[in-house]
CHARMM-style PDB file with segment names, atoms N, HN, CA, C and O in Angstrom:
ATOM      1  N   MET     1     107.037 132.558 103.835  1.00  0.00      PROA
ATOM      2  CA  MET     1     107.135 131.195 103.562  1.00  0.00      PROA
ATOM      3  C   MET     1     107.840 130.224 104.111  1.00  0.00      PROA
ATOM      4  O   MET     1     109.005 130.614 104.030  1.00  0.00      PROA
ATOM      5  N   GLN     2     107.820 128.795 104.817  1.00  0.00      PROA
ATOM      6  HN  GLN     2     106.874 128.478 104.883  1.00  0.00      PROA
ATOM      7  CA  GLN     2     108.911 128.119 104.922  1.00  0.00      PROA
ATOM      8  C   GLN     2     109.499 127.378 103.461  1.00  0.00      PROA
ATOM      9  O   GLN     2     109.092 127.785 102.373  1.00  0.00      PROA
ATOM     10  N   ASP     3     109.808 127.029 103.494  1.00  0.00      PROA
ATOM     11  HN  ASP     3     110.139 126.699 104.378  1.00  0.00      PROA
ATOM     12  CA  ASP     3     110.441 126.634 102.196  1.00  0.00      PROA
ATOM     13  C   ASP     3     110.285 124.888 102.307  1.00  0.00      PROA
ATOM     14  O   ASP     3     110.482 124.063 103.199  1.00  0.00      PROA
ATOM     15  N   ILE     4     109.904 124.847 101.138  1.00  0.00      PROA
ATOM     16  HN  ILE     4     109.744 125.517 100.413  1.00  0.00      PROA
ATOM     17  CA  ILE     4     109.290 123.123 101.098  1.00  0.00      PROA
ATOM     18  C   ILE     4     110.643 122.018 102.102  1.00  0.00      PROA
ATOM     19  O   ILE     4     110.443 121.310 103.089  1.00  0.00      PROA
ATOM     20  N   THR     5     111.450 122.177 101.634  1.00  0.00      PROA
ATOM     21  HN  THR     5     111.612 122.753 100.832  1.00  0.00      PROA
ATOM     22  CA  THR     5     112.695 121.248 102.274  1.00  0.00      PROA
ATOM     23  C   THR     5     112.510 120.871 103.838  1.00  0.00      PROA
ATOM     24  O   THR     5     112.294 119.868 104.519  1.00  0.00      PROA
ATOM     25  N   GLU     6     112.758 122.514 104.041  1.00  0.00      PROA
ATOM     26  HN  GLU     6     112.933 123.328 103.488  1.00  0.00      PROA
ATOM     27  CA  GLU     6     113.045 122.616 105.821  1.00  0.00      PROA
ATOM     28  C   GLU     6     111.622 121.954 106.535  1.00  0.00      PROA
ATOM     29  O   GLU     6     111.610 121.204 107.511  1.00  0.00      PROA
ATOM     30  N   ARG     7     110.537 122.407 105.836  1.00  0.00      PROA
ATOM     31  HN  ARG     7     110.546 123.017 105.043  1.00  0.00      PROA
ATOM     32  CA  ARG     7     109.107 121.743 106.516  1.00  0.00      PROA
ATOM     33  C   ARG     7     109.545 120.424 106.645  1.00  0.00      PROA
ATOM     34  O   ARG     7     109.782 119.965 107.763  1.00  0.00      PROA
ATOM     35  N   ILE     8     109.721 119.556 105.311  1.00  0.00      PROA
ATOM     36  HN  ILE     8     109.528 119.929 104.404  1.00  0.00      PROA
ATOM     37  CA  ILE     8     110.190 118.033 105.385  1.00  0.00      PROA
ATOM     38  C   ILE     8     111.287 118.097 106.801  1.00  0.00      PROA
ATOM     39  O   ILE     8     111.181 117.261 107.698  1.00  0.00      PROA
ATOM     40  N   GLU     9     112.167 119.032 106.833  1.00  0.00      PROA
ATOM     41  HN  GLU     9     112.253 119.711 106.104  1.00  0.00      PROA
ATOM     42  CA  GLU     9     113.084 118.228 107.783  1.00  0.00      PROA
ATOM     43  C   GLU     9     111.921 118.532 108.835  1.00  0.00      PROA
ATOM     44  O   GLU     9     111.445 117.555 109.414  1.00  0.00      PROA
ATOM     45  N   LYS    10     111.612 119.315 109.019  1.00  0.00      PROA
ATOM     46  HN  LYS    10     111.999 120.108 108.549  1.00  0.00      PROA
ATOM     47  CA  LYS    10     111.102 119.732 110.213  1.00  0.00      PROA
ATOM     48  C   LYS    10     110.345 118.439 110.538  1.00  0.00      PROA
ATOM     49  O   LYS    10     110.809 117.765 111.458  1.00  0.00      PROA
ATOM     50  N   ASP    11     109.473 118.089 110.042  1.00  0.00      PROA
ATOM     51  HN  ASP    11     109.096 118.637 109.294  1.00  0.00      PROA
ATOM     52  CA  ASP    11     107.780 116.754 110.037  1.00  0.00      PROA
ATOM     53  C   ASP    11     109.048 115.782 109.953  1.00  0.00      PROA
ATOM     54  O   ASP    11     108.969 115.516 111.152  1.00  0.00      PROA
ATOM     55  N   ILE    12     110.089 115.072 109.561  1.00  0.00      PROA
ATOM     56  HN  ILE    12     110.154 115.288 108.587  1.00  0.00      PROA
ATOM     57  CA  ILE    12     110.856 114.244 109.654  1.00  0.00      PROA
ATOM     58  C   ILE    12     111.593 113.884 110.792  1.00  0.00      PROA
ATOM     59  O   ILE    12     111.689 112.712 111.156  1.00  0.00      PROA
ATOM     60  N   ARG    13     112.458 115.433 111.748  1.00  0.00      PROA
ATOM     61  HN  ARG    13     112.380 116.385 111.452  1.00  0.00      PROA
ATOM     62  CA  ARG    13     112.107 115.542 113.308  1.00  0.00      PROA
ATOM     63  C   ARG    13     111.646 115.139 113.829  1.00  0.00      PROA
ATOM     64  O   ARG    13     112.168 114.403 114.666  1.00  0.00      PROA
ATOM     65  N   MET    14     110.032 115.335 113.730  1.00  0.00      PROA
ATOM     66  HN  MET    14     109.608 115.933 113.050  1.00  0.00      PROA
ATOM     67  CA  MET    14     109.246 115.797 114.931  1.00  0.00      PROA
ATOM     68  C   MET    14     108.570 114.686 114.717  1.00  0.00      PROA
ATOM     69  O   MET    14     107.722 114.495 115.589  1.00  0.00      PROA
ATOM     70  N   PHE    15     108.635 113.495 113.506  1.00  0.00      PROA
ATOM     71  HN  PHE    15     109.324 113.650 112.797  1.00  0.00      PROA
ATOM     72  CA  PHE    15     108.152 111.743 113.735  1.00  0.00      PROA
ATOM     73  C   PHE    15     109.310 111.564 114.242  1.00  0.00      PROA
ATOM     74  O   PHE    15     109.139 111.419 115.453  1.00  0.00      PROA
ATOM     75  N   GLN    16     110.887 111.463 113.871  1.00  0.00      PROA
ATOM     76  HN  GLN    16     111.026 111.581 112.888  1.00  0.00      PROA
ATOM     77  CA  GLN    16     111.736 110.658 114.808  1.00  0.00      PROA
ATOM     78  C   GLN    16     111.601 110.956 116.039  1.00  0.00      PROA
ATOM     79  O   GLN    16     111.627 109.985 116.796  1.00  0.00      PROA
ATOM     80  N   ASP    17     111.396 112.470 116.741  1.00  0.00      PROA
ATOM     81  HN  ASP    17     111.375 113.259 116.126  1.00  0.00      PROA
ATOM     82  CA  ASP    17     111.097 112.511 118.279  1.00  0.00      PROA
ATOM     83  C   ASP    17     110.265 111.254 118.835  1.00  0.00      PROA
ATOM     84  O   ASP    17     110.527 110.351 119.630  1.00  0.00      PROA
ATOM     85  N   SER    18     109.211 111.579 118.109  1.00  0.00      PROA
ATOM     86  HN  SER    18     108.998 112.313 117.463  1.00  0.00      PROA
ATOM     87  CA  SER    18     107.804 110.763 118.626  1.00  0.00      PROA
ATOM     88  C   SER    18     107.425 109.456 118.721  1.00  0.00      PROA
ATOM     89  O   SER    18     106.545 108.992 119.447  1.00  0.00      PROA
ATOM     90  N   ILE    19     108.649 108.471 117.393  1.00  0.00      PROA
ATOM     91  HN  ILE    19     109.364 108.847 116.804  1.00  0.00      PROA
ATOM     92  CA  ILE    19     109.411 107.834 117.622  1.00  0.00      PROA
ATOM     93  C   ILE    19     109.912 107.001 118.626  1.00  0.00      PROA
ATOM     94  O   ILE    19     109.454 105.989 119.158  1.00  0.00      PROA
ATOM     95  N   GLU    20     111.097 107.723 118.798  1.00  0.00      PROA
ATOM     96  HN  GLU    20     111.469 108.544 118.365  1.00  0.00      PROA
ATOM     97  CA  GLU    20     111.675 107.887 120.044  1.00  0.00      PROA
ATOM     98  C   GLU    20     111.469 107.485 121.438  1.00  0.00      PROA
ATOM     99  O   GLU    20     111.963 106.637 122.180  1.00  0.00      PROA
ATOM    100  N   LYS    21     110.257 108.702 121.568  1.00  0.00      PROA
ATOM    101  HN  LYS    21     109.856 109.391 120.965  1.00  0.00      PROA
ATOM    102  CA  LYS    21     109.256 108.658 122.584  1.00  0.00      PROA
ATOM    103  C   LYS    21     108.604 107.610 122.739  1.00  0.00      PROA
ATOM    104  O   LYS    21     107.985 107.676 123.801  1.00  0.00      PROA
ATOM    105  N   MET    22     108.315 106.011 121.834  1.00  0.00      PROA
ATOM    106  HN  MET    22     108.818 105.957 120.971  1.00  0.00      PROA
ATOM    107  CA  MET    22     107.849 105.283 122.027  1.00  0.00      PROA
ATOM    108  C   MET    22     108.734 103.982 122.542  1.00  0.00      PROA
ATOM    109  O   MET    22     108.266 102.868 122.777  1.00  0.00      PROA
ATOM    110  N   ARG    23     109.903 104.316 122.645  1.00  0.00      PROA
ATOM    111  HN  ARG    23     110.283 105.221 122.455  1.00  0.00      PROA
ATOM    112  CA  ARG    23     111.072 103.472 122.710  1.00  0.00      PROA
ATOM    113  C   ARG    23     110.707 102.466 123.829  1.00  0.00      PROA
ATOM    114  O   ARG    23     110.362 103.161 124.785  1.00  0.00      PROA
ATOM    115  N   GLY    24     110.621 101.171 124.156  1.00  0.00      PROA
ATOM    116  HN  GLY    24     110.901 100.607 123.380  1.00  0.00      PROA
ATOM    117  CA  GLY    24     109.581 100.726 125.154  1.00  0.00      PROA
ATOM    118  C   GLY    24     108.450 100.700 125.189  1.00  0.00      PROA
ATOM    119  O   GLY    24     108.433  99.684 125.883  1.00  0.00      PROA
ATOM    120  N   VAL    25     107.697 100.860 125.091  1.00  0.00      PROA
ATOM    121  HN  VAL    25     107.711 101.686 124.527  1.00  0.00      PROA
ATOM    122  CA  VAL    25     106.536 100.988 124.839  1.00  0.00      PROA
ATOM    123  C   VAL    25     105.873  99.469 124.118  1.00  0.00      PROA
ATOM    124  O   VAL    25     105.987  99.116 122.944  1.00  0.00      PROA
ATOM    125  N   GLU    26     105.195  98.777 125.196  1.00  0.00      PROA
ATOM    126  HN  GLU    26     105.102  99.064 126.149  1.00  0.00      PROA
ATOM    127  CA  GLU    26     105.012  97.335 124.575  1.00  0.00      PROA
ATOM    128  C   GLU    26     103.393  97.419 123.192  1.00  0.00      PROA
ATOM    129  O   GLU    26     102.339  97.998 123.454  1.00  0.00      PROA
ATOM    130  N   LEU    27     103.684  96.673 121.822  1.00  0.00      PROA
ATOM    131  HN  LEU    27     104.540  96.202 121.609  1.00  0.00      PROA
ATOM    132  CA  LEU    27     103.144  96.988 121.118  1.00  0.00      PROA
ATOM    133  C   LEU    27     102.604  94.970 120.935  1.00  0.00      PROA
ATOM    134  O   LEU    27     103.162  93.873 120.983  1.00  0.00      PROA
ATOM    135  N   SER    28     101.131  95.566 120.707  1.00  0.00      PROA
ATOM    136  HN  SER    28     100.678  96.457 120.668  1.00  0.00      PROA
ATOM    137  CA  SER    28     100.307  94.307 119.751  1.00  0.00      PROA
ATOM    138  C   SER    28     100.700  93.827 118.831  1.00  0.00      PROA
ATOM    139  O   SER    28     101.256  94.587 118.039  1.00  0.00      PROA
ATOM    140  N   ALA    29     100.632  92.637 118.539  1.00  0.00      PROA
ATOM    141  HN  ALA    29     100.180  92.019 119.182  1.00  0.00      PROA
ATOM    142  CA  ALA    29     101.434  92.531 116.715  1.00  0.00      PROA
ATOM    143  C   ALA    29     100.607  93.404 115.871  1.00  0.00      PROA
ATOM    144  O   ALA    29     101.583  93.660 115.167  1.00  0.00      PROA
ATOM    145  N   LYS    30      99.711  94.057 115.344  1.00  0.00      PROA
ATOM    146  HN  LYS    30      98.918  93.849 115.917  1.00  0.00      PROA
ATOM    147  CA  LYS    30      98.947  95.111 114.791  1.00  0.00      PROA
ATOM    148  C   LYS    30      99.106  96.458 115.039  1.00  0.00      PROA
ATOM    149  O   LYS    30      98.734  97.318 114.240  1.00  0.00      PROA
ATOM    150  N   GLU    31      99.711  96.729 116.248  1.00  0.00      PROA
ATOM    151  HN  GLU    31     100.013  96.031 116.896  1.00  0.00      PROA
ATOM    152  CA  GLU    31     100.792  97.690 116.860  1.00  0.00      PROA
ATOM    153  C   GLU    31     101.799  98.178 115.885  1.00  0.00      PROA
ATOM    154  O   GLU    31     101.979  99.130 115.126  1.00  0.00      PROA
ATOM    155  N   LYS    32     102.500  96.826 116.351  1.00  0.00      PROA
ATOM    156  HN  LYS    32     102.353  96.053 116.968  1.00  0.00      PROA
ATOM    157  CA  LYS    32     103.649  96.972 115.907  1.00  0.00      PROA
ATOM    158  C   LYS    32     103.581  97.449 114.077  1.00  0.00      PROA
ATOM    159  O   LYS    32     103.939  98.412 113.399  1.00  0.00      PROA
ATOM    160  N   GLU    33     103.002  96.327 113.883  1.00  0.00      PROA
ATOM    161  HN  GLU    33     102.711  95.545 114.433  1.00  0.00      PROA
ATOM    162  CA  GLU    33     102.827  96.128 112.359  1.00  0.00      PROA
ATOM    163  C   GLU    33     102.657  97.935 111.467  1.00  0.00      PROA
ATOM    164  O   GLU    33     103.244  98.328 110.459  1.00  0.00      PROA
ATOM    165  N   VAL    34     101.740  98.599 112.257  1.00  0.00      PROA
ATOM    166  HN  VAL    34     101.263  98.279 113.076  1.00  0.00      PROA
ATOM    167  CA  VAL    34     101.847 100.295 112.147  1.00  0.00      PROA
ATOM    168  C   VAL    34     102.362 101.040 112.469  1.00  0.00      PROA
ATOM    169  O   VAL    34     102.368 102.203 112.067  1.00  0.00      PROA
ATOM    170  N   TYR    35     103.152 100.374 113.600  1.00  0.00      PROA
ATOM    171  HN  TYR    35     103.147  99.429 113.927  1.00  0.00      PROA
ATOM    172  CA  TYR    35     104.890 101.458 114.057  1.00  0.00      PROA
ATOM    173  C   TYR    35     105.101 101.304 112.668  1.00  0.00      PROA
ATOM    174  O   TYR    35     104.711 102.125 111.838  1.00  0.00      PROA
ATOM    175  N   ASP    36     106.072  99.651 112.245  1.00  0.00      PROA
ATOM    176  HN  ASP    36     106.389  98.983 112.919  1.00  0.00      PROA
ATOM    177  CA  ASP    36     107.065  99.463 111.125  1.00  0.00      PROA
ATOM    178  C   ASP    36     106.675 100.424 109.816  1.00  0.00      PROA
ATOM    179  O   ASP    36     107.442 101.291 109.397  1.00  0.00      PROA
ATOM    180  N   LEU    37     105.441 100.154 109.267  1.00  0.00      PROA
ATOM    181  HN  LEU    37     104.819  99.449 109.608  1.00  0.00      PROA
ATOM    182  CA  LEU    37     105.010 101.052 108.369  1.00  0.00      PROA
ATOM    183  C   LEU    37     105.267 102.736 108.022  1.00  0.00      PROA
ATOM    184  O   LEU    37     105.549 103.422 107.040  1.00  0.00      PROA
ATOM    185  N   ALA    38     104.943 102.954 109.673  1.00  0.00      PROA
ATOM    186  HN  ALA    38     104.714 102.396 110.471  1.00  0.00      PROA
ATOM    187  CA  ALA    38     105.156 104.713 109.898  1.00  0.00      PROA
ATOM    188  C   ALA    38     106.927 104.478 110.017  1.00  0.00      PROA
ATOM    189  O   ALA    38     107.507 105.398 109.440  1.00  0.00      PROA
ATOM    190  N   VAL    39     108.000 103.327 110.714  1.00  0.00      PROA
ATOM    191  HN  VAL    39     107.529 102.580 111.183  1.00  0.00      PROA
ATOM    192  CA  VAL    39     109.052 103.765 109.886  1.00  0.00      PROA
ATOM    193  C   VAL    39     109.514 103.704 109.035  1.00  0.00      PROA
ATOM    194  O   VAL    39     110.625 104.234 109.024  1.00  0.00      PROA
ATOM    195  N   ASP    40     109.099 103.129 107.902  1.00  0.00      PROA
ATOM    196  HN  ASP    40     108.196 102.698 107.911  1.00  0.00      PROA
ATOM    197  CA  ASP    40     109.618 102.598 106.365  1.00  0.00      PROA
ATOM    198  C   ASP    40     109.205 104.343 105.864  1.00  0.00      PROA
ATOM    199  O   ASP    40     109.877 105.144 105.214  1.00  0.00      PROA
ATOM    200  N   TYR    41     107.848 104.476 106.472  1.00  0.00      PROA
ATOM    201  HN  TYR    41     107.301 103.826 106.999  1.00  0.00      PROA
ATOM    202  CA  TYR    41     107.314 105.645 105.397  1.00  0.00      PROA
ATOM    203  C   TYR    41     108.172 107.035 105.945  1.00  0.00      PROA
ATOM    204  O   TYR    41     108.364 107.903 105.093  1.00  0.00      PROA
ATOM    205  N   CYS    42     108.594 107.231 107.068  1.00  0.00      PROA
ATOM    206  HN  CYS    42     108.438 106.526 107.760  1.00  0.00      PROA
ATOM    207  CA  CYS    42     109.701 107.973 107.361  1.00  0.00      PROA
ATOM    208  C   CYS    42     110.698 108.268 106.622  1.00  0.00      PROA
ATOM    209  O   CYS    42     111.079 109.373 106.237  1.00  0.00      PROA
ATOM    210  N   SER    43     111.398 106.542 106.305  1.00  0.00      PROA
ATOM    211  HN  SER    43     111.089 105.644 106.618  1.00  0.00      PROA
ATOM    212  CA  SER    43     112.402 106.788 106.142  1.00  0.00      PROA
ATOM    213  C   SER    43     112.516 106.943 104.771  1.00  0.00      PROA
ATOM    214  O   SER    43     113.402 107.617 104.246  1.00  0.00      PROA
ATOM    215  N   ASP    44     111.665 106.352 104.183  1.00  0.00      PROA
ATOM    216  HN  ASP    44     110.946 105.804 104.609  1.00  0.00      PROA
ATOM    217  CA  ASP    44     111.301 106.472 102.597  1.00  0.00      PROA
ATOM    218  C   ASP    44     111.346 108.402 102.219  1.00  0.00      PROA
ATOM    219  O   ASP    44     112.063 108.935 101.372  1.00  0.00      PROA
ATOM    220  N   ALA    45     110.362 109.096 103.138  1.00  0.00      PROA
ATOM    221  HN  ALA    45     109.779 108.664 103.826  1.00  0.00      PROA
ATOM    222  CA  ALA    45     110.855 110.123 103.027  1.00  0.00      PROA
ATOM    223  C   ALA    45     112.111 110.508 103.226  1.00  0.00      PROA
ATOM    224  O   ALA    45     112.504 111.433 102.514  1.00  0.00      PROA
ATOM    225  N   GLY    46     113.146 109.868 104.311  1.00  0.00      PROA
ATOM    226  HN  GLY    46     112.827 109.117 104.889  1.00  0.00      PROA
ATOM    227  CA  GLY    46     114.197 110.892 104.019  1.00  0.00      PROA
ATOM    228  C   GLY    46     115.104 110.935 102.532  1.00  0.00      PROA
ATOM    229  O   GLY    46     115.736 111.801 101.927  1.00  0.00      PROA
ATOM    230  N   ALA    47     114.670 108.995 102.250  1.00  0.00      PROA
ATOM    231  HN  ALA    47     114.157 108.291 102.741  1.00  0.00      PROA
ATOM    232  CA  ALA    47     115.580 108.755 100.932  1.00  0.00      PROA
ATOM    233  C   ALA    47     115.505 109.429  99.763  1.00  0.00      PROA
ATOM    234  O   ALA    47     116.410 109.670  98.965  1.00  0.00      PROA
ATOM    235  N   TRP    48     114.249 109.744  99.714  1.00  0.00      PROA
ATOM    236  HN  TRP    48     113.513 109.548 100.362  1.00  0.00      PROA
ATOM    237  CA  TRP    48     113.259 110.983  98.401  1.00  0.00      PROA
ATOM    238  C   TRP    48     113.501 112.472  98.666  1.00  0.00      PROA
ATOM    239  O   TRP    48     113.218 113.392  97.898  1.00  0.00      PROA
ATOM    240  N   LEU    49     114.142 112.576 100.029  1.00  0.00      PROA
ATOM    241  HN  LEU    49     114.372 111.828 100.653  1.00  0.00      PROA
ATOM    242  CA  LEU    49     114.292 114.583  99.736  1.00  0.00      PROA
ATOM    243  C   LEU    49     115.978 114.045  99.990  1.00  0.00      PROA
ATOM    244  O   LEU    49     116.286 114.968 100.745  1.00  0.00      PROA
ATOM    245  N   LYS    50     116.592 113.644  99.940  1.00  0.00      PROA
ATOM    246  HN  LYS    50     116.342 112.895  99.327  1.00  0.00      PROA
ATOM    247  CA  LYS    50     118.089 113.305  99.496  1.00  0.00      PROA
ATOM    248  C   LYS    50     117.864 113.227  97.789  1.00  0.00      PROA
ATOM    249  O   LYS    50     118.483 114.038  97.102  1.00  0.00      PROA
ATOM    250  N   LYS    51     117.398 112.710  97.451  1.00  0.00      PROA
ATOM    251  HN  LYS    51     116.895 112.051  98.010  1.00  0.00      PROA
ATOM    252  CA  LYS    51     117.157 112.510  95.532  1.00  0.00      PROA
ATOM    253  C   LYS    51     116.345 114.232  95.333  1.00  0.00      PROA
ATOM    254  O   LYS    51     115.920 114.344  94.183  1.00  0.00      PROA
ATOM    255  N   ASN    52     116.104 115.384  96.124  1.00  0.00      PROA
ATOM    256  HN  ASN    52     116.450 115.292  97.058  1.00  0.00      PROA
ATOM    257  CA  ASN    52     115.049 115.898  95.837  1.00  0.00      PROA
ATOM    258  C   ASN    52     113.867 115.886  95.347  1.00  0.00      PROA
ATOM    259  O   ASN    52     113.440 116.628  94.462  1.00  0.00      PROA
ATOM    260  N   ASP    53     113.444 115.254  95.766  1.00  0.00      PROA
ATOM    261  HN  ASP    53     113.790 114.652  96.485  1.00  0.00      PROA
ATOM    262  CA  ASP    53     112.380 114.705  95.401  1.00  0.00      PROA
ATOM    263  C   ASP    53     111.391 115.651  96.439  1.00  0.00      PROA
ATOM    264  O   ASP    53     110.410 115.213  97.041  1.00  0.00      PROA
ATOM    265  N   ALA    54     111.724 116.565  96.474  1.00  0.00      PROA
ATOM    266  HN  ALA    54     112.521 116.921  95.986  1.00  0.00      PROA
ATOM    267  CA  ALA    54     110.340 117.246  98.013  1.00  0.00      PROA
ATOM    268  C   ALA    54     108.968 116.440  98.059  1.00  0.00      PROA
ATOM    269  O   ALA    54     108.478 115.881  99.041  1.00  0.00      PROA
ATOM    270  N   TYR    55     108.349 116.528  96.464  1.00  0.00      PROA
ATOM    271  HN  TYR    55     108.747 116.981  95.667  1.00  0.00      PROA
ATOM    272  CA  TYR    55     106.821 116.133  96.710  1.00  0.00      PROA
ATOM    273  C   TYR    55     106.547 114.549  96.964  1.00  0.00      PROA
ATOM    274  O   TYR    55     105.609 114.232  97.696  1.00  0.00      PROA
ATOM    275  N   THR    56     107.152 113.816  96.519  1.00  0.00      PROA
ATOM    276  HN  THR    56     107.914 114.073  95.925  1.00  0.00      PROA
ATOM    277  CA  THR    56     107.144 112.557  96.811  1.00  0.00      PROA
ATOM    278  C   THR    56     107.257 112.250  98.530  1.00  0.00      PROA
ATOM    279  O   THR    56     106.431 111.716  99.270  1.00  0.00      PROA
ATOM    280  N   SER    57     108.702 112.847  98.857  1.00  0.00      PROA
ATOM    281  HN  SER    57     109.373 113.281  98.256  1.00  0.00      PROA
ATOM    282  CA  SER    57     109.126 113.253 100.243  1.00  0.00      PROA
ATOM    283  C   SER    57     108.021 112.973 101.219  1.00  0.00      PROA
ATOM    284  O   SER    57     107.679 111.969 101.843  1.00  0.00      PROA
ATOM    285  N   PHE    58     107.417 114.672 101.104  1.00  0.00      PROA
ATOM    286  HN  PHE    58     107.695 115.487 100.596  1.00  0.00      PROA
ATOM    287  CA  PHE    58     106.313 115.463 101.200  1.00  0.00      PROA
ATOM    288  C   PHE    58     105.198 114.370 102.125  1.00  0.00      PROA
ATOM    289  O   PHE    58     104.861 114.218 103.299  1.00  0.00      PROA
ATOM    290  N   ALA    59     104.870 113.709 100.677  1.00  0.00      PROA
ATOM    291  HN  ALA    59     105.143 113.833  99.723  1.00  0.00      PROA
ATOM    292  CA  ALA    59     103.451 112.700 100.508  1.00  0.00      PROA
ATOM    293  C   ALA    59     104.241 111.234 101.454  1.00  0.00      PROA
ATOM    294  O   ALA    59     103.523 110.247 101.607  1.00  0.00      PROA
ATOM    295  N   SER    60     105.120 111.213 101.803  1.00  0.00      PROA
ATOM    296  HN  SER    60     105.704 112.016 101.678  1.00  0.00      PROA
ATOM    297  CA  SER    60     105.742 110.296 102.339  1.00  0.00      PROA
ATOM    298  C   SER    60     105.542 110.152 103.956  1.00  0.00      PROA
ATOM    299  O   SER    60     104.936 109.357 104.674  1.00  0.00      PROA
ATOM    300  N   ILE    61     106.415 111.408 104.194  1.00  0.00      PROA
ATOM    301  HN  ILE    61     106.907 112.054 103.610  1.00  0.00      PROA
ATOM    302  CA  ILE    61     105.482 111.891 105.670  1.00  0.00      PROA
ATOM    303  C   ILE    61     104.330 112.516 105.865  1.00  0.00      PROA
ATOM    304  O   ILE    61     103.829 112.823 106.946  1.00  0.00      PROA
ATOM    305  N   SER    62     104.056 112.638 105.149  1.00  0.00      PROA
ATOM    306  HN  SER    62     104.464 112.389 104.270  1.00  0.00      PROA
ATOM    307  CA  SER    62     102.062 113.029 105.771  1.00  0.00      PROA
ATOM    308  C   SER    62     101.568 111.692 106.146  1.00  0.00      PROA
ATOM    309  OT1 SER    62     100.417 111.554 106.562  1.00  0.00      PROA
TER     310      SER     62
END
């Protein structure tokens, strides 16, 4: 079974790859708001992971 930290790191990478594909896409104001929230949650997931709080990190990236 995959270690939870590895799983979270994989999820963060997958999310970042998806966000990268969004570069240059024109978004409405509401879409931009949702996009920004998602990016913030991903950033939070990384920060929690660095603090060794895998459960909060996983909740942030899920």
